[in-house]
Backbone as CSV, one residue per row, in Angstrom:
resi,resn,N_x,N_y,N_z,CA_x,CA_y,CA_z,C_x,C_y,C_z
1,MET,109.760,108.850,84.755,110.191,107.708,85.547,110.366,108.155,86.989
2,ASN,109.844,107.380,87.908,110.007,107.661,89.327,111.259,106.979,89.839
3,THR,111.995,107.681,90.668,113.177,107.078,91.264,113.005,107.023,92.766
4,VAL,113.556,106.000,93.359,113.509,105.847,94.808,114.919,106.043,95.326
5,THR,115.066,106.936,96.272,116.379,107.139,96.867,116.375,106.555,98.261
6,LYS,117.440,105.888,98.599,117.572,105.331,99.936,118.009,106.423,100.887
7,GLN,117.452,106.363,102.064,117.798,107.330,103.086,118.545,106.600,104.192
8,ASP,119.639,107.169,104.626,120.396,106.601,105.726,119.578,106.791,106.997
9,PRO,119.157,105.685,107.677,118.318,105.823,108.853,118.960,106.638,109.968
10,SER,120.270,106.679,110.025,120.934,107.422,111.093,120.833,108.926,110.890
11,THR,120.450,109.378,109.688,120.338,110.816,109.420,118.892,111.255,109.228
12,SER,117.949,110.370,109.495,116.547,110.697,109.328,116.132,111.800,110.290
13,GLN,115.325,112.717,109.801,114.835,113.810,110.634,113.471,113.490,111.244
14,PHE,112.870,112.391,110.802,111.542,112.010,111.274,111.542,110.560,111.719
15,GLU,110.570,110.232,112.578,110.395,108.847,112.990,108.912,108.506,112.993
16,LEU,108.627,107.259,112.679,107.274,106.730,112.755,107.176,106.053,114.105
17,ARG,106.293,106.553,114.956,106.244,106.122,116.355,104.949,105.379,116.647
18,PHE,105.094,104.171,117.202,103.971,103.356,117.651,103.979,103.399,119.183
19,GLN,103.005,104.066,119.785,102.935,104.191,121.239,102.153,103.010,121.811
20,SER,102.669,102.425,122.901,101.977,101.321,123.563,100.640,101.792,124.117
21,LEU,99.629,100.952,123.999,98.316,101.277,124.550,98.253,101.019,126.054
22,PHE,99.172,100.215,126.574,99.083,99.775,127.962,100.227,100.213,128.857
23,HIS,101.351,100.567,128.294,102.528,100.907,129.083,103.003,102.317,128.722
24,THR,102.721,103.250,129.606,103.143,104.633,129.382,104.653,104.685,129.197
25,GLY,105.089,105.382,128.189,106.517,105.524,127.926,107.101,104.436,127.052
26,LYS,106.355,103.369,126.804,106.853,102.297,125.938,106.362,102.557,124.517
27,ALA,107.289,102.577,123.602,106.941,102.819,122.201,107.999,102.191,121.310
28,LEU,107.645,101.999,120.067,108.598,101.584,119.037,108.646,102.708,118.013
29,ALA,109.851,103.086,117.611,110.020,104.175,116.652,111.003,103.755,115.573
30,PHE,110.705,104.182,114.354,111.506,103.790,113.197,111.778,105.010,112.331
31,PRO,112.982,105.137,111.789,113.294,106.282,110.928,112.399,106.261,109.685
32,CYS,111.947,107.445,109.296,111.066,107.543,108.131,111.247,108.912,107.483
33,ASN,110.545,109.121,106.390,110.552,110.452,105.768,109.378,111.250,106.336
34,SER,109.176,112.454,105.868,108.133,113.318,106.418,106.721,112.791,106.144
35,SER,106.593,111.851,105.224,105.295,111.239,104.919,105.050,109.968,105.716
36,GLY,106.037,109.550,106.507,105.891,108.344,107.317,106.304,107.068,106.620
37,ILE,107.006,107.187,105.513,107.445,105.997,104.781,108.772,105.518,105.345
38,VAL,108.766,104.266,105.787,109.949,103.633,106.371,110.650,102.835,105.272
39,GLN,111.957,103.022,105.138,112.742,102.237,104.179,113.054,100.893,104.823
40,LEU,112.249,99.886,104.522,112.366,98.595,105.181,113.722,97.938,104.957
41,ASP,114.282,98.103,103.772,115.562,97.461,103.488,116.726,98.124,104.210
42,ALA,116.495,99.280,104.828,117.547,99.956,105.583,117.520,99.566,107.062
43,LEU,116.463,98.845,107.490,116.352,98.441,108.888,117.168,97.189,109.153
44,SER,117.637,97.054,110.391,118.298,95.812,110.796,117.233,94.713,110.846
45,GLU,117.665,93.483,110.941,116.728,92.359,110.988,115.787,92.487,112.189
46,LYS,116.339,92.828,113.343,115.529,92.966,114.562,114.563,94.146,114.445
47,ALA,115.023,95.263,113.904,114.150,96.428,113.725,113.018,96.105,112.756
48,LEU,113.314,95.364,111.706,112.281,94.967,110.753,111.246,94.077,111.433
49,GLU,111.693,93.128,112.241,110.765,92.270,112.994,109.876,93.119,113.899
50,ASN,110.470,94.071,114.606,109.703,94.937,115.502,108.704,95.795,114.732
51,TYR,109.120,96.320,113.586,108.249,97.146,112.755,107.039,96.336,112.274
52,LEU,107.298,95.157,111.748,106.201,94.321,111.248,105.273,93.897,112.385
53,PHE,105.834,93.610,113.561,105.023,93.266,114.726,104.135,94.442,115.120
54,ALA,104.722,95.624,115.236,103.961,96.806,115.646,102.802,97.066,114.681
55,ARG,103.067,96.948,113.391,102.002,97.153,112.403,100.896,96.127,112.561
56,ALA,101.267,94.893,112.892,100.286,93.811,112.997,99.385,93.944,114.223
57,VAL,99.861,94.612,115.263,99.089,94.685,116.509,98.550,96.091,116.807
58,VAL,98.492,96.939,115.792,97.889,98.263,115.972,96.435,98.065,116.411
59,GLY,96.074,98.758,117.466,94.722,98.650,118.011,94.595,97.618,119.107
60,ARG,95.594,96.735,119.223,95.576,95.725,120.284,96.698,95.951,121.277
61,GLU,97.891,96.254,120.798,99.058,96.506,121.659,99.576,97.938,121.508
62,TYR,99.529,98.443,120.278,100.060,99.776,119.971,98.994,100.635,119.312
63,ALA,99.085,101.936,119.551,98.195,102.892,118.890,98.628,103.045,117.440
64,ALA,97.737,103.605,116.641,98.092,103.892,115.241,99.332,104.768,115.234
65,PRO,100.254,104.517,114.321,101.508,105.264,114.324,101.319,106.703,113.897
66,HIS,102.252,107.541,114.349,102.268,108.930,113.913,103.703,109.334,113.609
67,VAL,103.821,110.287,112.710,105.129,110.807,112.315,105.479,111.975,113.239
68,GLN,106.695,111.974,113.728,107.150,113.116,114.524,108.604,113.396,114.200
69,ALA,109.001,114.614,114.471,110.395,114.999,114.272,111.252,114.247,115.279
70,CYS,112.436,113.829,114.872,113.332,113.115,115.783,113.696,114.031,116.942
71,GLY,113.720,113.451,118.118,114.076,114.218,119.312,112.933,115.008,119.888
72,ALA,111.745,114.870,119.275,110.579,115.635,119.779,109.894,114.898,120.906
């Protein structure tokens, strides 16, 4: 049986980062595990909206996301 453990987003060591294609320094980042999996139910309502938006506009507004260590 597979179990899913919730991760506290405030203690995440990694983030999934969507870099803007048009505005240097503008990006959206979300706590994730080392594989880039974001616990959607742990996000605030606004963060979830931003995450879903970023995913929907990859290639038009944001680059494909990448996983990086927090603070990197």
